[in-house]
DRENKE-947194 format. One record per residue (C-alpha): residue in one letter; y, x, z; chain; residue number from 1. Coordinates in nm, 4 decimals, padded with zeros to 6 digits. Layout:
// residues N
R  res     north      east        up  chain    n
R    A         Y         X         Z      A  NUM
...
This chain:
// residues 487
R  res     north      east        up  chain    n
R    M   14.5568   11.3144   18.2521      A    1
R    K   14.4601   11.2420   17.8676      A    2
R    K   14.3515   10.9191   18.0167      A    3
R    L   14.6293   10.9088   18.2077      A    4
R    H   14.8632   10.9630   17.9108      A    5
R    L   14.6757   10.7307   17.6751      A    6
R    F   14.7191   10.4493   17.9468      A    7
R    V   15.1038   10.4855   17.9700      A    8
R    F   15.1502   10.4907   17.6181      A    9
R    R   14.9630   10.1689   17.5435      A   10
R    S   15.1197   10.0182   17.8286      A   11
R    Y   15.4711   10.1200   17.6411      A   12
R    A   15.3786   10.0639   17.2754      A   13
R    G   15.3335   09.6652   17.2951      A   14
R    P   15.6564   09.5890   17.4801      A   15
R    L   15.8521   09.8142   17.2456      A   16
R    V   15.7092   09.6615   16.9165      A   17
R    M   15.7786   09.3215   17.0866      A   18
R    T   16.1533   09.4010   17.2000      A   19
R    F   16.2500   09.5451   16.8863      A   20
R    F   16.1248   09.2496   16.6627      A   21
R    I   16.2853   09.0167   16.9011      A   22
R    A   16.6102   09.1944   16.8943      A   23
R    M   16.5869   09.1971   16.5106      A   24
R    F   16.5425   08.8395   16.4975      A   25
R    I   16.8470   08.7796   16.7383      A   26
R    L   17.0721   09.0097   16.5192      A   27
R    V   16.9299   08.8741   16.2112      A   28
R    M   17.0492   08.5127   16.3225      A   29
R    Q   17.3633   08.6320   16.4090      A   30
R    F   17.4381   08.7659   16.0853      A   31
R    L   17.3466   08.4494   15.9257      A   32
R    W   17.5842   08.2309   16.1368      A   33
R    R   17.8513   08.5015   16.0615      A   34
R    Y   17.7809   08.4643   15.6870      A   35
R    V   17.6618   08.0789   15.6763      A   36
R    D   17.9974   07.9714   15.5074      A   37
R    D   17.9252   08.1620   15.2153      A   38
R    L   17.5497   08.0613   15.1603      A   39
R    V   17.5451   07.6872   15.1966      A   40
R    G   17.5862   07.5084   14.8899      A   41
R    K   17.5430   07.8006   14.6561      A   42
R    G   17.1681   07.6342   14.5384      A   43
R    L   17.0487   08.0116   14.5914      A   44
R    E   16.6774   08.1062   14.4928      A   45
R    W   16.4375   08.1953   14.8262      A   46
R    T   16.3743   08.5249   14.6707      A   47
R    V   16.7600   08.5748   14.6939      A   48
R    L   16.7368   08.4667   15.0586      A   49
R    V   16.4641   08.7125   15.1226      A   50
R    E   16.5986   08.9935   14.9993      A   51
R    L   16.9112   08.9240   15.1600      A   52
R    L   16.7523   08.9058   15.4785      A   53
R    F   16.5488   09.2227   15.4258      A   54
R    Y   16.8570   09.4270   15.3791      A   55
R    A   17.0314   09.2480   15.6950      A   56
R    S   16.7234   09.3473   15.8868      A   57
R    L   16.7568   09.6782   15.7998      A   58
R    Q   17.1245   09.7107   15.8593      A   59
R    V   17.0811   09.5730   16.2382      A   60
R    V   16.8260   09.8325   16.2965      A   61
R    P   17.0926   10.0590   16.4489      A   62
R    M   17.1385   09.7911   16.7185      A   63
R    A   16.7837   09.6633   16.8003      A   64
R    L   16.6236   10.0116   16.8246      A   65
R    P   16.8176   10.1371   17.1182      A   66
R    L   16.7930   09.7743   17.2883      A   67
R    A   16.4109   09.7651   17.2301      A   68
R    I   16.3396   10.0887   17.3799      A   69
R    L   16.5556   10.0276   17.6841      A   70
R    L   16.4006   09.6829   17.7453      A   71
R    A   16.0561   09.8163   17.6770      A   72
R    A   16.0695   10.1055   17.9047      A   73
R    L   16.2133   09.8617   18.1939      A   74
R    M   15.9405   09.6544   18.1307      A   75
R    T   15.6740   09.9116   18.1426      A   76
R    F   15.7809   10.1081   18.4307      A   77
R    G   15.8589   09.7543   18.6325      A   78
R    N   15.4992   09.6476   18.5807      A   79
R    L   15.3653   09.9769   18.6638      A   80
R    G   15.5910   09.9406   19.0059      A   81
R    E   15.5135   09.5693   19.0795      A   82
R    N   15.1469   09.6352   19.0374      A   83
R    Y   15.1375   09.9672   19.2582      A   84
R    E   15.0128   10.1593   18.9626      A   85
R    L   15.2780   10.4115   19.0166      A   86
R    T   15.2390   10.4480   19.4023      A   87
R    A   14.8820   10.5204   19.3221      A   88
R    L   14.9596   10.7786   19.0643      A   89
R    K   15.2367   10.9343   19.2939      A   90
R    A   14.9763   10.9351   19.5968      A   91
R    A   14.7096   11.1209   19.3495      A   92
R    G   15.0071   11.4269   19.3076      A   93
R    V   15.1000   11.2720   18.9951      A   94
R    S   15.4823   11.3042   18.9458      A   95
R    L   15.6968   11.0674   18.7645      A   96
R    P   15.8352   11.3339   18.4924      A   97
R    R   15.4492   11.4049   18.4288      A   98
R    I   15.3870   11.0216   18.3545      A   99
R    M   15.7150   11.0152   18.1562      A  100
R    K   15.5865   11.3047   17.9307      A  101
R    P   15.4053   11.1236   17.6388      A  102
R    L   15.6789   10.8534   17.6116      A  103
R    V   15.9605   11.1011   17.6121      A  104
R    I   15.7731   11.2991   17.3192      A  105
R    L   15.7460   10.9242   17.1704      A  106
R    T   16.0906   10.8889   17.2255      A  107
R    V   16.2177   11.2111   17.0628      A  108
R    V   15.9901   11.1384   16.7219      A  109
R    I   16.1761   10.7818   16.7370      A  110
R    S   16.5477   10.9418   16.7588      A  111
R    G   16.3954   11.1841   16.4721      A  112
R    L   16.2951   10.8962   16.2508      A  113
R    A   16.6135   10.7320   16.3534      A  114
R    Y   16.7999   10.9845   16.2217      A  115
R    A   16.6091   11.0096   15.9190      A  116
R    F   16.6833   10.6029   15.9014      A  117
R    S   17.0307   10.6504   15.9145      A  118
R    N   17.0714   10.9258   15.6831      A  119
R    N   16.8543   10.8242   15.3956      A  120
R    V   16.7545   10.4213   15.4403      A  121
R    L   17.0403   10.2839   15.6206      A  122
R    P   17.2946   10.3908   15.3371      A  123
R    V   17.0714   10.2524   15.0454      A  124
R    A   17.0617   09.9011   15.2607      A  125
R    N   17.4445   09.8870   15.3090      A  126
R    L   17.4921   09.9304   14.9060      A  127
R    K   17.2299   09.6636   14.8421      A  128
R    L   17.3526   09.4022   15.1411      A  129
R    V   17.7003   09.4361   14.9970      A  130
R    S   17.6244   09.3917   14.6366      A  131
R    I   17.4410   09.0825   14.6999      A  132
R    L   17.6870   08.9525   14.9493      A  133
R    H   17.9786   09.0134   14.6832      A  134
R    G   17.7492   08.8293   14.4208      A  135
R    I   17.7180   08.5107   14.6619      A  136
R    R   18.0735   08.5068   14.7374      A  137
R    E   18.1269   08.5019   14.3534      A  138
R    T   17.8641   08.2224   14.3617      A  139
R    R   18.0258   07.8795   14.2804      A  140
R    L   17.9380   07.6216   14.4805      A  141
R    E   17.6674   07.3499   14.3511      A  142
R    L   17.8202   07.0110   14.1916      A  143
R    D   17.9483   06.7952   14.4493      A  144
R    I   18.1547   06.5122   14.2477      A  145
R    K   18.3172   06.3144   14.5085      A  146
R    E   18.3905   05.9558   14.4511      A  147
R    R   18.8049   05.8760   14.3490      A  148
R    V   18.8568   06.2596   14.3830      A  149
R    F   18.9321   06.4971   14.0802      A  150
R    Y   18.6301   06.7243   14.0312      A  151
R    Q   18.7958   07.0776   13.9088      A  152
R    G   18.4554   07.3201   13.9784      A  153
R    V   18.3864   07.2994   13.5795      A  154
R    D   18.6323   07.5477   13.3851      A  155
R    D   18.8891   07.3712   13.1833      A  156
R    F   18.7257   07.0243   13.2770      A  157
R    S   18.8696   06.7628   13.5223      A  158
R    I   18.6091   06.4685   13.6376      A  159
R    K   18.6977   06.1930   13.8106      A  160
R    V   18.4036   05.8976   13.9124      A  161
R    E   18.4907   05.5560   14.1034      A  162
R    E   18.1301   05.4799   14.2081      A  163
R    K   17.8006   05.6982   14.2559      A  164
R    D   17.4702   05.5102   14.2852      A  165
R    Q   17.2351   05.7397   14.5176      A  166
R    E   16.9403   05.5572   14.3909      A  167
R    S   16.9810   05.5400   14.0484      A  168
R    N   17.1718   05.8620   14.0149      A  169
R    L   17.4315   05.6755   13.8018      A  170
R    L   17.8191   05.7453   13.7714      A  171
R    R   18.0520   05.4642   13.7209      A  172
R    E   18.4053   05.4683   13.6187      A  173
R    V   18.4175   05.8048   13.4537      A  174
R    M   18.7081   05.9872   13.3668      A  175
R    I   18.7256   06.3226   13.1983      A  176
R    Y   19.0359   06.5243   13.1036      A  177
R    D   18.9641   06.8290   12.8875      A  178
R    H   19.1878   07.1221   12.9341      A  179
R    R   19.0341   07.3310   12.6522      A  180
R    D   19.3760   07.2923   12.4410      A  181
R    R   19.6452   07.5058   12.5828      A  182
R    L   19.9263   07.3525   12.4045      A  183
R    A   19.8574   07.0072   12.5201      A  184
R    A   19.6390   07.0458   12.8411      A  185
R    N   19.6117   06.6710   12.8882      A  186
R    S   19.5736   06.5420   12.5257      A  187
R    N   19.2188   06.4739   12.5719      A  188
R    V   19.0775   06.1772   12.7846      A  189
R    T   18.7455   06.0291   12.7916      A  190
R    M   18.6835   05.7188   13.0168      A  191
R    A   18.3145   05.5414   13.0157      A  192
R    D   18.1988   05.2837   13.1728      A  193
R    S   17.9344   05.4448   13.3551      A  194
R    G   17.7696   05.7936   13.3047      A  195
R    R   17.4532   06.0440   13.4387      A  196
R    L   17.4907   06.3725   13.5051      A  197
R    Q   17.2549   06.6104   13.4767      A  198
R    V   17.2606   07.0647   13.5186      A  199
R    S   17.0274   07.2744   13.2773      A  200
R    A   16.7536   07.4755   13.4486      A  201
R    D   16.9225   07.7867   13.4004      A  202
R    K   17.2897   07.6532   13.5348      A  203
R    K   17.4508   07.7414   13.2692      A  204
R    H   17.5272   07.3959   13.0977      A  205
R    L   17.6544   07.0577   13.2393      A  206
R    M   17.4984   06.7621   13.0038      A  207
R    L   17.6848   06.4283   13.0763      A  208
R    T   17.5396   06.1103   12.9165      A  209
R    L   17.8158   05.8427   12.8947      A  210
R    F   17.7827   05.4668   12.8427      A  211
R    D   18.0353   05.2478   12.6683      A  212
R    G   18.3237   05.4667   12.6407      A  213
R    I   18.6519   05.5542   12.4891      A  214
R    T   18.7886   05.8820   12.3946      A  215
R    Y   19.1864   05.9352   12.3211      A  216
R    D   19.2891   06.2889   12.1412      A  217
R    E   19.6096   06.4285   12.0418      A  218
R    R   19.6152   06.7243   11.8671      A  219
R    I   19.8776   06.9921   11.8104      A  220
R    S   19.8686   07.2531   11.5607      A  221
R    P   19.9778   07.6223   11.7120      A  222
R    E   20.2514   07.5865   11.4307      A  223
R    M   20.3612   07.2818   11.4855      A  224
R    N   20.4214   07.3615   11.8759      A  225
R    A   20.5928   07.7082   11.7639      A  226
R    K   20.8165   07.6342   11.5206      A  227
R    R   20.9514   07.2463   11.5674      A  228
R    S   21.1652   07.0679   11.8091      A  229
R    R   21.0182   06.8143   12.0936      A  230
R    Q   21.0768   06.5155   11.8768      A  231
R    Q   20.8982   06.6681   11.5597      A  232
R    R   20.5920   06.7599   11.7118      A  233
R    K   20.5809   06.3997   11.8944      A  234
R    D   20.6386   06.2160   11.5454      A  235
R    N   20.4188   06.4451   11.3624      A  236
R    S   20.1305   06.4581   11.6454      A  237
R    M   19.7652   06.3485   11.5237      A  238
R    Y   19.6299   06.0664   11.7639      A  239
R    R   19.2551   06.0098   11.7371      A  240
R    V   19.0759   05.7027   11.9291      A  241
R    D   18.6806   05.7073   11.9246      A  242
R    R   18.4722   05.4380   12.0918      A  243
R    F   18.0994   05.4694   12.1457      A  244
R    A   17.8110   05.3194   12.3098      A  245
R    E   17.6321   05.6525   12.4424      A  246
R    Q   17.7720   06.0042   12.4081      A  247
R    V   17.6081   06.3517   12.5346      A  248
R    A   17.9259   06.5628   12.6613      A  249
R    I   17.7730   06.9443   12.7013      A  250
R    M   17.9823   07.1282   12.9354      A  251
R    Q   17.9198   07.5220   12.9645      A  252
R    L   17.9181   07.6350   13.3291      A  253
R    Q   18.0256   07.9803   13.4760      A  254
R    G   17.9595   08.1177   13.7860      A  255
R    F   17.7134   07.8691   13.9139      A  256
R    D   17.3972   08.0872   13.8814      A  257
R    F   17.3607   08.4060   14.1403      A  258
R    S   17.4155   08.7112   13.9675      A  259
R    K   17.4254   09.0458   14.1724      A  260
R    T   17.7673   09.2549   14.1571      A  261
R    D   17.7207   09.6202   14.0248      A  262
R    E   17.6383   09.8408   14.2739      A  263
R    N   17.8427   10.0948   14.1645      A  264
R    L   18.1468   09.9296   14.2621      A  265
R    F   18.0529   09.9942   14.6472      A  266
R    R   17.9200   10.2938   14.6029      A  267
R    G   18.2339   10.5016   14.6949      A  268
R    G   18.2366   10.3535   15.0749      A  269
R    D   18.1523   10.6113   15.3452      A  270
R    R   17.8467   10.3744   15.4575      A  271
R    M   17.6898   10.3889   15.1519      A  272
R    K   17.6522   10.7913   15.1735      A  273
R    N   17.4236   11.0182   15.3104      A  274
R    L   17.5108   11.3288   15.5269      A  275
R    S   17.5280   11.5449   15.2564      A  276
R    Q   17.7431   11.3088   15.0415      A  277
R    L   17.9851   11.2815   15.2991      A  278
R    T   18.0773   11.6445   15.3737      A  279
R    H   18.0606   11.6925   14.9494      A  280
R    D   18.3351   11.4324   14.9368      A  281
R    L   18.5018   11.4812   15.2537      A  282
R    D   18.6106   11.8092   15.1292      A  283
R    S   18.7340   11.6629   14.8011      A  284
R    I   18.9377   11.4621   15.0342      A  285
R    R   19.0626   11.7003   15.2009      A  286
R    T   19.1394   11.8946   14.9073      A  287
R    E   19.3564   11.6095   14.7668      A  288
R    R   19.5221   11.5467   15.0704      A  289
R    N   19.6375   11.9307   15.1032      A  290
R    V   19.7934   11.8420   14.7410      A  291
R    Y   19.9780   11.5413   14.8661      A  292
R    V   20.1181   11.7737   15.1574      A  293
R    S   20.2147   12.0881   14.9365      A  294
R    S   20.3828   11.8504   14.6935      A  295
R    L   20.5798   11.7038   14.9934      A  296
R    E   20.6771   12.0440   15.1202      A  297
R    E   20.7808   12.1362   14.7840      A  298
R    R   21.0103   11.8594   14.6830      A  299
R    S   21.1331   11.8433   15.0457      A  300
R    S   21.2359   12.1536   15.0396      A  301
R    A   21.4423   12.1548   14.6752      A  302
R    T   21.5806   11.8192   14.8166      A  303
R    H   21.6810   11.9640   15.1485      A  304
R    F   21.8634   12.2802   15.0254      A  305
R    N   22.0386   12.0774   14.7139      A  306
R    R   22.4260   12.1007   14.7968      A  307
R    V   22.7482   11.9637   14.6338      A  308
R    P   22.8531   12.2641   14.3665      A  309
R    L   23.1296   12.3940   14.6230      A  310
R    V   22.8790   12.4503   14.9181      A  311
R    R   22.6013   12.5637   14.7129      A  312
R    E   22.8321   12.8543   14.5796      A  313
R    R   22.9260   12.9525   14.8828      A  314
R    R   22.6153   12.9936   15.0267      A  315
R    L   22.5218   13.1856   14.7424      A  316
R    N   22.7736   13.3947   14.7515      A  317
R    A   22.7045   13.4231   15.1261      A  318
R    V   22.3633   13.5497   15.0663      A  319
R    D   22.4925   13.8547   14.8334      A  320
R    S   22.7892   13.9509   15.0731      A  321
R    A   22.5313   13.8761   15.3851      A  322
R    E   22.7913   13.6603   15.5493      A  323
R    V   22.7170   13.3925   15.7435      A  324
R    I   22.8526   13.0453   15.6618      A  325
R    N   22.9374   12.7737   15.9331      A  326
R    A   22.8836   12.4288   15.7332      A  327
R    D   23.1288   12.2455   15.9688      A  328
R    S   23.4171   12.5171   15.8681      A  329
R    V   23.3497   12.4663   15.5024      A  330
R    F   23.3249   12.0948   15.5323      A  331
R    Y   23.6388   12.0490   15.7088      A  332
R    S   23.8385   12.3056   15.4865      A  333
R    L   23.7907   12.0709   15.2289      A  334
R    E   24.0545   11.7886   15.1217      A  335
R    A   24.0156   11.4336   15.3051      A  336
R    N   23.9089   11.2717   14.9523      A  337
R    R   23.6305   11.5555   14.8959      A  338
R    R   23.5307   11.5388   15.2624      A  339
R    L   23.4663   11.1599   15.2289      A  340
R    L   23.2877   11.2403   14.9064      A  341
R    V   23.0551   11.4841   15.0218      A  342
R    A   22.9658   11.2741   15.2974      A  343
R    Q   22.8840   10.9761   15.0857      A  344
R    N   22.6363   11.1909   14.9030      A  345
R    A   22.5143   11.3600   15.1855      A  346
R    I   22.4416   11.0131   15.3006      A  347
R    R   22.2989   10.9048   14.9514      A  348
R    A   22.0645   11.2464   14.9647      A  349
R    A   21.9301   11.1767   15.3118      A  350
R    R   21.8261   10.8134   15.2050      A  351
R    D   21.6594   10.9413   14.8781      A  352
R    H   21.4964   11.2181   15.1122      A  353
R    K   21.3411   10.9378   15.3831      A  354
R    Q   21.2436   10.7507   15.0687      A  355
R    L   21.0572   11.0374   14.9216      A  356
R    I   20.8895   11.1430   15.2323      A  357
R    D   20.7649   10.7595   15.3302      A  358
R    D   20.6122   10.7575   14.9874      A  359
R    Q   20.4458   11.0455   14.9830      A  360
R    M   20.3533   10.9687   15.3808      A  361
R    R   20.1573   10.6376   15.2695      A  362
R    F   19.9515   10.8917   15.0001      A  363
R    I   19.8750   11.1334   15.3099      A  364
R    E   19.7707   10.8388   15.5473      A  365
R    R   19.5827   10.6898   15.3119      A  366
R    E   19.3549   11.0367   15.2910      A  367
R    D   19.3601   11.0660   15.6354      A  368
R    V   19.2147   10.7323   15.6912      A  369
R    R   18.9687   10.8114   15.4479      A  370
R    V   18.8825   11.1583   15.6354      A  371
R    R   18.8638   10.9794   15.9504      A  372
R    R   18.5996   10.7043   15.8155      A  373
R    H   18.3881   10.9888   15.6548      A  374
R    L   18.3754   11.1718   15.9485      A  375
R    M   18.2878   10.8712   16.1746      A  376
R    E   17.9882   10.8169   15.9388      A  377
R    M   17.8556   11.1630   15.9959      A  378
R    H   17.8747   11.1281   16.3514      A  379
R    R   17.7380   10.7600   16.3478      A  380
R    K   17.3845   10.9449   16.2071      A  381
R    F   17.3673   11.1364   16.5563      A  382
R    T   17.4988   10.8761   16.8061      A  383
R    L   17.2001   10.6400   16.7291      A  384
R    S   16.9467   10.9010   16.7832      A  385
R    F   17.0764   11.0178   17.0896      A  386
R    A   17.1445   10.6695   17.1884      A  387
R    C   16.7611   10.5842   17.1640      A  388
R    L   16.7226   10.9204   17.4109      A  389
R    I   16.9844   10.7450   17.6719      A  390
R    F   16.8902   10.4428   17.7030      A  391
R    F   16.5063   10.5647   17.7647      A  392
R    F   16.6106   10.7712   18.0495      A  393
R    I   16.7967   10.4591   18.2003      A  394
R    G   16.5246   10.2427   18.1462      A  395
R    A   16.2318   10.4211   18.2505      A  396
R    P   16.3484   10.5328   18.5960      A  397
R    L   16.5303   10.2052   18.6367      A  398
R    G   16.2215   10.0135   18.6044      A  399
R    A   16.0083   10.2464   18.8739      A  400
R    I   16.2800   10.1973   19.1052      A  401
R    I   16.3151   09.7864   19.0785      A  402
R    R   15.9444   09.7543   19.0189      A  403
R    K   15.9884   09.4006   18.8508      A  404
R    G   15.7917   09.3407   18.5283      A  405
R    G   15.7959   09.1105   18.2706      A  406
R    L   16.0930   08.9386   18.0836      A  407
R    G   16.3003   08.8548   18.3769      A  408
R    M   16.4964   09.1116   18.5731      A  409
R    P   16.4332   09.3629   18.2681      A  410
R    V   16.5998   09.1346   18.0043      A  411
R    V   16.9027   09.0694   18.2453      A  412
R    I   16.9915   09.4094   18.3210      A  413
R    S   16.9108   09.5616   17.9503      A  414
R    I   17.1509   09.3026   17.8494      A  415
R    F   17.4258   09.4201   18.0885      A  416
R    F   17.3635   09.7931   17.9978      A  417
R    F   17.3707   09.7111   17.5983      A  418
R    I   17.6454   09.5245   17.6638      A  419
R    V   17.8358   09.7983   17.8203      A  420
R    Y   17.7385   10.0363   17.5723      A  421
R    Y   17.8421   09.8121   17.2859      A  422
R    V   18.1839   09.7883   17.4743      A  423
R    I   18.2671   10.0992   17.5311      A  424
R    D   18.1162   10.2190   17.1702      A  425
R    T   18.3460   09.9346   17.0037      A  426
R    M   18.6425   10.0528   17.2002      A  427
R    G   18.5753   10.4089   17.0904      A  428
R    V   18.5349   10.3435   16.7392      A  429
R    K   18.8724   10.1618   16.7159      A  430
R    F   19.0330   10.4733   16.8546      A  431
R    A   18.8738   10.6886   16.6099      A  432
R    R   18.9383   10.4649   16.2775      A  433
R    D   19.3052   10.4166   16.4131      A  434
R    G   19.3567   10.8148   16.4574      A  435
R    V   19.4396   10.7710   16.8309      A  436
R    W   19.1404   10.9855   16.9383      A  437
R    H   18.9733   11.2735   16.7711      A  438
R    V   18.7052   11.1208   16.5524      A  439
R    Y   18.4101   11.3051   16.7795      A  440
R    Q   18.5914   11.1663   17.0932      A  441
R    G   18.5679   10.7849   16.9978      A  442
R    M   18.2311   10.8281   16.8642      A  443
R    W   18.0694   10.9982   17.1590      A  444
R    L   18.2365   10.8265   17.4008      A  445
R    S   17.9878   10.5732   17.5207      A  446
R    S   17.7236   10.8562   17.4898      A  447
R    A   17.9280   11.0193   17.7475      A  448
R    V   17.9730   10.7693   17.9583      A  449
R    L   17.6155   10.6549   17.9954      A  450
R    L   17.4509   11.0136   17.9921      A  451
R    P   17.5715   11.0644   18.3496      A  452
R    V   17.3821   10.7295   18.4311      A  453
R    G   17.0635   10.8181   18.2750      A  454
R    I   17.0796   11.1540   18.4746      A  455
R    F   17.1398   11.0070   18.7828      A  456
R    L   16.8958   10.7273   18.7445      A  457
R    T   16.6226   10.9737   18.6493      A  458
R    Y   16.6952   11.2122   18.9554      A  459
R    K   16.6687   10.9104   19.1927      A  460
R    S   16.3336   10.7836   19.0770      A  461
R    A   16.2168   11.1402   19.0505      A  462
R    T   16.2677   11.1631   19.4305      A  463
R    D   16.1920   10.8406   19.5118      A  464
R    S   16.5163   10.6932   19.6497      A  465
R    A   16.5422   10.3597   19.7455      A  466
R    L   16.8606   10.3216   19.4914      A  467
R    L   16.8116   09.9501   19.4821      A  468
R    N   16.6411   09.8440   19.8435      A  469
R    A   16.8677   09.6293   19.9996      A  470
R    D   16.7052   09.7052   20.3606      A  471
R    V   16.8352   10.0530   20.3178      A  472
R    Y   17.2069   09.9354   20.2713      A  473
R    Y   17.2121   09.6629   20.5440      A  474
R    A   17.0435   09.9666   20.7675      A  475
R    A   17.3246   10.1641   20.6999      A  476
R    L   17.5975   09.8765   20.7324      A  477
R    R   17.4256   09.8116   21.0771      A  478
R    K   17.4392   10.1930   21.2286      A  479
R    F   17.8276   10.1985   21.0945      A  480
R    R   17.8827   09.8824   21.2445      A  481
R    E   17.7154   09.9915   21.6292      A  482
R    R   17.9046   10.3482   21.5534      A  483
R    Y   18.2485   10.2260   21.4923      A  484
R    L   18.3188   09.8857   21.5477      A  485
R    R   18.1821   09.8619   21.8782      A  486
R    K   18.3744   10.0918   22.0236      A  487
């Protein structure tokens, strides 16, 4: 029996590792396709890209692992059935549950490791990935000065060239506007016959060597700009014209070099916390929500019982004398102008009260969203482990039933079940996030749907049911036709 278990384990381990890395590769490529616009043209170093791909790979493990288990189980038992090894084992008196026993134990271990990964590794990976992605988004594109178009990617400068020589890297008819003088943004203009552009190795300075040019500069002091009229400023402006044969302009660059965003900015996110942190923060959020609710109740009560002086006085007198006041009789006992005043005050008070409630409800709804997100993340740490078990008990018996190995039929069936799981899970998560369903209902919806399927397939496979044998259905259809349709 030990040799049998070792044989089954070896048959399962290879496809599991292979399919896991294949699924990881496909999901990481999907990630890159999603963020390709943020990555292209930034001049990122290969170390940054490798770090990004590493944390992206960790992030897609919750999707790749269940898919790999499903596909590996289908391939393993499909190969055993196709080569009549399952038939030989059953003929020798070994039942399917005994054949599956070592793989069930392995899947339980993998499920436990998946929970540890979701609770300890995945929050750190999410934090690192968000920090890197935010830094990449804040990084500017590399210098790409186009012909006959003002380039404004350098702070406080506008650069325009008429022609670019790709072979000699020479720029012709260069025009530069210097906007560093806030009082006169276009007062400094440099025009040159040609020039050559270089970026320093640290990407912090832009060195532009200009040839045969002229600079026009108009200086305006702050005192002159603030205290004198437009004509006086024009008459007293200082003009300067400089001609040069060669000049090197050094401009400071900001935002072209990649830097990671501070991780402390994202630590408050629900996906960056483990189970203990989620539990602690959830209690704090609920306490804060209760404060908002109590404040709303107190302010609503005070506003509701706030009446015009006459009604409030009669209410107090009624309390002292145990007399019941009819509000309508009190209202109609007033004069016409007083009734109009009371109605207007009541309408205004109602509107103020409604505005107060709406303002407070925004804070309460915000806290409700935070509560739901934290609860969702808590449940998500367990749904991954449970999904691994469900997909194994779908893949193993289904492979024994269809008896097809390789990457053909198992891949098709695996993709079908995974799409069904993903669609149901996405729908449940959306309902839970929007508050349509309870959080546990939305997060466990996909597991609740596929668990009966796994139980049913395991039962059918253990009893040697011809579930997917077309001849069985043809025979049943033929009997039905002979019995009912020929009468």
